[in-house]
C-alpha positions in Angstrom: 91.5 127.9 125.5 87.9 127.6 125.9 85.9 126.0 123.5 82.5 127.4 123.1 78.9 125.3 123.3 77.4 127.0 119.9 77.1 124.3 117.9 76.9 127.0 114.9 79.9 127.0 112.7 82.6 129.2 114.2 83.6 132.3 111.8 86.8 131.6 111.4 85.8 128.1 109.7 83.4 129.6 107.6 85.6 130.5 104.5 87.1 127.0 104.6 83.4 125.8 104.8 82.6 127.9 102.0 85.7 126.7 99.9 84.4 122.5 100.7 81.0 123.2 99.7 82.2 125.0 96.2 84.3 122.4 95.7 81.5 119.5 96.3 79.5 121.6 94.1 81.9 121.5 90.8 82.8 117.9 91.6 79.1 117.3 91.3 78.6 118.6 88.7 81.7 117.3 86.7 80.3 114.0 87.6 76.9 114.3 86.2 78.1 116.1 83.1 80.3 112.8 82.2 78.0 110.4 83.8 75.0 110.9 81.7 76.4 110.1 78.3 77.7 106.5 79.4 73.6 105.8 79.8 73.2 107.3 76.2 74.9 104.2 74.7 71.9 102.0 73.7 70.3 105.1 72.0 73.3 105.9 70.1 73.1 102.3 68.6 69.8 102.8 68.0 69.7 106.4 66.4 73.0 105.9 64.5 72.3 102.2 63.4 75.6 101.1 65.4 76.8 98.4 67.0 78.0 97.7 70.6 82.0 98.3 69.8 81.2 101.6 67.7 78.8 102.9 70.2 81.3 102.1 73.2 84.0 104.3 71.7 82.0 106.9 73.0 83.1 105.6 76.7 86.6 104.5 75.3 87.2 108.2 74.1 86.5 109.8 77.5 88.3 106.9 79.4 91.6 107.5 77.2 91.4 111.5 77.8 90.7 111.2 81.4 93.3 108.9 81.8 95.9 111.5 81.0 94.1 114.4 82.4 93.9 113.0 85.9 97.4 112.1 85.6 98.8 115.6 84.4 96.4 118.3 85.9 98.0 117.9 89.6 101.1 119.0 88.2 99.6 121.7 85.7 98.1 122.6 88.9 100.8 123.1 90.6 102.4 125.3 88.1 99.9 127.4 86.5 97.7 127.7 89.7 95.1 125.1 90.7 92.2 127.0 90.5 93.4 128.2 86.9 93.5 124.8 85.6 90.3 123.7 87.3 88.6 125.9 85.6 90.4 125.1 82.1 89.6 121.7 82.3 86.0 122.6 83.2 85.5 124.8 80.4 87.2 122.2 77.9 84.6 119.3 79.1 81.8 121.9 78.6 83.2 122.1 75.0 82.9 118.7 74.3 79.4 118.2 75.6 78.8 121.2 72.9 80.7 119.4 70.2 77.9 116.2 71.1 75.6 118.7 71.2 76.2 119.8 67.5 77.0 116.4 65.8 75.3 114.8 63.4 77.2 111.3 63.3 78.8 109.0 65.7 82.0 109.4 65.5 81.6 113.6 66.0 80.2 112.5 69.3 82.9 110.4 70.2 85.3 113.4 69.5 82.9 115.3 71.8 83.3 112.6 74.6 87.0 112.7 74.1 87.4 116.2 75.0 84.9 115.7 77.9 87.5 113.3 79.5 89.1 116.8 80.4 86.5 116.7 83.4 88.7 113.8 85.2 91.2 116.1 85.9 88.9 118.1 88.4 88.8 115.1 91.3 92.5 115.1 91.7 93.0 119.4 91.8 90.1 119.2 94.0 92.1 117.2 96.7 95.1 119.6 96.3 92.8 122.4 96.8 91.5 121.2 99.4 94.9 120.5 101.1 95.8 124.2 99.8 92.8 126.0 101.2 91.5 123.8 104.6 93.5 124.0 107.9 95.1 120.5 108.3 92.9 118.8 110.7 90.1 119.6 108.3 91.6 117.8 105.1 90.8 114.0 105.7 87.0 114.7 106.4 86.8 117.1 103.3 88.7 114.2 101.2 86.3 111.8 102.1 83.2 113.9 101.7 85.0 114.6 97.9 85.8 111.2 96.7 82.9 109.9 98.3 80.4 111.6 96.3 81.5 110.3 93.0 79.5 107.0 93.3 76.5 108.7 94.4 76.7 111.2 91.5 77.4 108.7 88.9 74.4 106.9 89.9 72.2 109.9 90.0 73.8 110.8 86.7 72.7 107.7 84.9 69.0 108.0 86.4 68.4 111.9 85.3 70.2 110.8 82.0 67.2 108.0 81.7 64.8 110.5 82.1 66.4 112.8 79.6 66.6 110.2 77.4 62.9 108.5 77.6 61.6 112.1 77.3 63.5 114.5 75.3 66.3 112.4 73.3 70.3 112.2 73.4 70.8 115.6 72.1 68.9 117.3 75.2 71.3 115.4 77.3 74.5 117.0 76.1 73.0 120.5 76.1 72.2 119.9 80.1 75.6 118.5 80.3 77.0 121.9 78.4 75.4 124.0 80.8 76.5 121.7 84.0 80.0 122.4 82.7 79.6 126.2 82.1 78.1 126.6 85.7 81.0 124.5 87.5 83.6 126.6 85.7 81.8 129.7 86.5 81.5 128.8 90.2 85.3 127.9 90.2 86.4 131.2 88.7 84.4 133.3 91.1 83.9 131.4 94.2 87.4 130.0 94.7 90.0 132.4 95.7 93.1 133.1 93.7 95.8 129.9 94.1 99.3 131.2 92.1 101.2 128.9 90.7 104.6 128.1 91.2 107.3 131.3 91.2 109.7 131.0 89.2 107.7 129.2 86.7 109.1 125.8 85.9 109.2 124.2 82.4 106.4 121.9 81.4 107.4 118.3 81.1 105.8 118.0 77.4 107.9 114.9 76.7 106.3 113.0 80.1 102.7 114.4 79.3 102.8 113.2 75.9 104.2 109.9 76.5 101.7 109.3 79.4 98.9 109.3 76.7 99.9 106.3 75.4 101.3 104.9 78.3 97.4 104.8 80.0 95.7 104.8 77.2 97.4 101.8 75.7 96.4 99.6 78.5 93.2 101.3 79.6 92.2 100.6 76.2 93.4 96.7 76.1 91.6 96.3 79.2 88.3 97.9 78.1 88.2 95.8 74.7 89.4 92.6 76.4 85.7 91.5 77.2 84.2 91.7 73.7 87.4 91.2 71.7 88.7 88.4 74.0 92.2 88.4 75.8 94.2 86.6 73.4 93.2 89.0 70.5 95.8 90.4 68.7 94.7 93.7 68.9 94.1 93.4 72.9 97.7 92.0 73.3 98.8 94.8 70.7 97.4 97.8 72.7 98.8 96.2 76.0 102.3 96.0 74.2 102.2 99.6 73.1 101.1 100.7 76.6 103.5 98.9 78.5 106.6 99.9 76.4 105.2 103.7 76.6 105.0 103.0 80.2 108.5 101.9 81.0 109.8 104.6 78.6 107.8 106.9 80.5 109.3 105.7 84.0 112.6 105.9 82.5 112.4 109.7 81.2 110.3 110.8 84.4 113.3 109.6 86.6 116.0 111.9 84.7 114.0 114.7 83.9 114.4 117.7 86.4 110.9 118.7 86.2 108.9 115.9 85.7 105.0 115.7 85.3 104.7 113.1 87.7 107.4 112.7 90.4 107.8 108.7 90.2 110.1 108.2 93.1 106.8 108.9 95.3 105.8 105.1 94.3 109.0 104.0 96.4 107.8 104.9 99.3 106.5 102.1 101.2 103.0 103.8 102.3 102.5 105.0 98.7 103.3 101.6 97.2 101.3 99.7 99.6 98.4 102.0 98.9 98.9 101.5 95.1 98.8 97.7 95.7 95.4 97.9 98.0 93.8 100.4 95.3 94.5 97.4 92.5 93.1 94.7 94.6 89.7 96.5 95.4 89.5 98.1 92.0 89.9 94.9 90.3 87.8 92.8 93.1 85.0 94.1 94.8 84.4 97.3 92.8 85.1 96.0 89.2 83.0 93.0 90.1 79.8 94.8 91.8 80.0 97.5 88.7 79.0 94.7 86.5 77.4 92.2 88.8 74.9 94.7 90.3 72.7 96.0 87.4 72.9 92.4 86.0 71.5 90.8 88.6 68.5 93.4 89.7 67.5 93.5 86.0 67.7 89.9 84.8 64.4 88.3 84.7 63.0 86.6 87.7 62.8 83.4 86.0 66.9 83.3 85.2 68.9 81.2 88.1 70.3 84.8 89.3 67.9 87.7 88.3 65.3 89.3 90.6 63.7 91.3 87.1 63.3 94.6 88.3 63.0 97.8 85.2 66.0 99.4 84.4 64.5 102.4 86.5 63.6 100.8 89.8 67.1 99.2 89.4 68.7 102.5 89.2 66.9 104.0 92.1 67.7 100.8 94.5 71.7 101.6 92.9 71.2 105.4 93.9 69.6 104.8 97.3 72.5 102.4 98.3 75.3 105.1 96.8 73.5 107.5 98.9 73.8 105.5 102.2 77.2 104.9 101.0 78.2 108.3 101.1 77.3 108.6 104.9 80.0 105.9 105.1 82.2 108.3 103.4 81.9 110.7 105.9 82.5 108.2 108.6 86.0 107.0 106.9 87.0 110.7 106.7 86.3 110.8 110.5 87.9 107.7 111.1 91.1 109.0 109.1 91.4 112.1 111.1 91.4 110.4 114.3 93.1 107.0 113.9 94.6 107.5 110.3 93.1 106.0 107.1 94.5 102.6 107.0 91.7 101.8 109.6 89.2 103.1 107.4 90.4 100.9 104.5 90.4 98.2 106.8 86.6 98.7 107.6 86.4 98.7 104.1 88.0 95.3 103.7 85.3 93.9 106.3 81.9 95.3 104.6 83.6 93.8 101.7 83.9 90.4 102.9 80.8 90.8 105.0 78.5 91.6 101.8 80.1 89.1 99.7 80.6 86.0 101.9 76.4 87.2 102.5 75.7 87.0 99.3 76.4 83.7 98.5 74.1 82.5 100.9 71.0 85.0 99.9 71.3 85.6 96.2 68.1 84.3 95.5 66.3 86.7 97.9 65.7 89.9 96.4 65.9 91.8 100.0 68.8 90.1 101.1 70.7 91.1 97.7 69.8 94.4 98.0 71.3 94.4 101.6 74.6 92.3 100.6 75.0 95.1 97.7 74.1 97.9 100.4 77.5 96.5 102.1 79.3 96.7 99.3 78.3 100.2 98.1 79.3 101.3 101.5 82.5 99.5 101.6 83.1 101.0 98.4 82.6 104.8 99.6 85.1 104.1 102.7 87.6 102.4 100.4 87.4 105.9 97.9 88.0 108.0 100.6 90.5 105.9 102.9 92.7 105.3 99.2 92.7 109.3 98.5 93.6 109.7 102.2 96.2 107.6 102.5 97.7 109.0 99.4 97.1 112.6 101.5 98.8 111.4 104.6 102.0 110.1 102.4 103.2 112.9 100.3 103.7 116.4 100.5 101.3 119.5 99.8 103.0 120.0 96.3 102.6 116.5 94.8 98.8 115.9 96.4 97.5 116.6 92.7 99.5 114.5 90.9 100.0 111.7 93.5 96.1 111.7 94.0 95.7 111.8 89.9 97.9 108.9 89.3 96.2 107.0 92.2 92.6 107.5 89.9 93.8 106.4 87.0 95.2 103.4 88.6 91.7 102.6 90.4 90.3 103.2 86.6 92.3 100.9 85.4 91.9 98.2 88.1 87.8 98.3 87.8 88.0 97.8 83.9 90.3 95.2 84.5 87.6 93.7 87.3 84.9 94.2 84.9 86.4 92.1 82.1 87.6 89.5 84.7 84.4 89.0 86.4 82.9 88.7 82.8 84.9 86.0 82.1 84.2 84.2 85.4 80.7 84.2 84.9 81.2 82.5 81.2 82.7 79.4 83.0 78.9 78.3 83.8 76.1 79.2 82.1 72.8 77.9 81.8 72.3 75.5 78.9 71.4 76.8 75.6 71.8 80.5 76.9 74.6 83.0 77.9 72.9 83.6 81.1 75.4 82.8 84.3 74.1 80.0 86.6 74.6 80.5 90.5 77.7 78.6 90.5 78.8 81.2 88.2 77.9 83.8 90.7 79.4 82.2 93.9 82.2 82.1 92.2 82.2 86.3 91.5 81.6 86.3 95.3 84.6 84.4 96.1 86.5 86.5 93.5 85.5 89.3 95.5 85.9 87.6 98.9 89.5 87.1 98.1 90.5 90.2 97.0 88.9 92.0 99.8 91.1 89.5 102.1 94.1 90.8 100.3 93.2 94.4 100.6 92.4 94.2 104.3 96.1 92.7 104.9 97.5 95.4 103.0 95.8 98.1 105.3 97.0 96.3 108.3 100.6 96.4 106.7 100.7 100.2 106.0 101.9 101.9 108.7 100.7 104.7 111.3 99.2 108.2 109.9 102.1 110.4 109.0 100.8 113.4 107.4 103.5 115.4 105.4 103.4 119.3 106.6 101.9 121.6 104.2 104.4 123.4 102.3 102.5 126.2 100.4 102.0 129.7 101.6 98.8 131.1 102.7 96.3 131.5 100.2 95.0 134.8 99.6 91.6 135.6 100.9 91.5 132.6 103.4 94.0 133.5 106.2 96.6 131.9 107.6 97.1 127.9 107.7 96.1 126.1 110.5 97.8 122.7 111.7 97.2 120.5 114.4 99.4 120.2 117.2 
C-alpha cells in the first residue's frame, strides 16, 4: 500500500469530513442558542423588576430540563435513529426560544428556557453519530473537536449576547436564537445521512426517563441554589433529599428493567468508574472554580485586593481569546488520544491545571500574569473536556456511546455547579473589612483548592487503563460506505 504525498483530503475521506463539519456547525448553533440567554439575566432583572433569584430561574429551568435531555437523548437516538432525535431536540430548542420571544413576563421566559434545555441532548447525540459515521481511527480527534467547541462557543455566545442586548434589547436575542435553532435543525435534516434506529424497536423505558428528571433535577437544583440560600437551608436539603431518593429508585429500576433508558451496569466498569471520578474532581475543582473566578477577578475594580478593573466587554474578549487558544488544545488532546490513549490527554490537563493555579498564587497582582494563568487553565479545560469524552468512548460499545456520554455530561455539569458554590464559600472565608470582596488570602485558598482537585484528577488519569476501544457494533450507515477500522 502506498501513501500519496498529496496533502489534500483523499476522496474516500470527504464524506466523513463533511459529516464532522456538519456536526460541529450544529453544535456551534446549539451552544450559541443556549449560552446567549445567560448573559440576559441582568436585563431580565431590570425590565421585569425582578430580583436575582427570580431571574436566575431562567437558567435553572434550562439546567433541569437539559440534565434529563442529555441523559436520555442518547438512548432515544439508539431506538428511533440518532439523526431523527437530533433534529427533534434542535427544533424543540428553537420552539423554546420562540416562546421567550413572545413572552410578556418573566415566568413565560422561564418556560421557554426550560423547553430550550432540550438542546443539551445535541452533544451526546453528536458523539454517538461520530462513532457511527466516521472511521474508527478518526473518532478520537472528532470527539475532541466536538467537545472542545463548547467552551469557545459559550464565550462567543455571551459576547454576541452582550452586543445584541446593548443595541436592541433582550427580545432580539431570542429571535436570533430561534433562527439558529431552526438553521441547525435544517442542516441536520438535510446534511446528515439517514441513521435508522433499532430493529425490532424495543420498548421505551418511560418510567426510567420520568424518574431521571427528579433524580438529576433535585441534585442540580440544590447545588445551583446552595450559594444563594446556603448549604444548610431547608429548601436546599429537601432538594438534595428528593434528588438522592429519586436517584436511588432510578438505579434500582434501571438494573431490573429489560430495556433501560441508561444501562447503569456500565458504571461498574473500572475505566468508566475512574473516568467518572475524574470528571467530578475536574468539574468541582478547576472548571467550577475558574468559571467563577475568571470574570470576577478580571472585572472587579483595580482598587480591590484581587481585581484588575476590566470592562465587561474587555473581560469577555479576554475569555474568548483564551477559549479560542484552548480549542487548539482540544485538537492536540484528540491527537494524543488517537496515538497513545485519552488518559494521557487527561494527564496533560492535570499538569496544565497545576501549572496555571500554582503560578497564579504568585502572579495574581499582575494582569498579564493573571491572563497567562487563566489561559493555562482554559487550555487545561479544553484538554479535559475532550479527554473525558474520549475515555468514555474508549470504554463503551458503539450502541452505548450516546447514553454514556450523556450521563457523563450530566455528571460534569452537576460537578461544575458544585464547584461554583464551593469556590463562592471559600471566597467568603476572608474578605476586605466592611465589604464582601475577597482578599488575596481568599483567592490563594481558591487556587489551593484547584491544585488539590487537579492533583487528584492527575492521579486518577494515571490509574485509568490503557486505550481499549470497544468494537463498533452498528451496521454501515447508508451514504457513507463501509465502516473502516484500524488494524
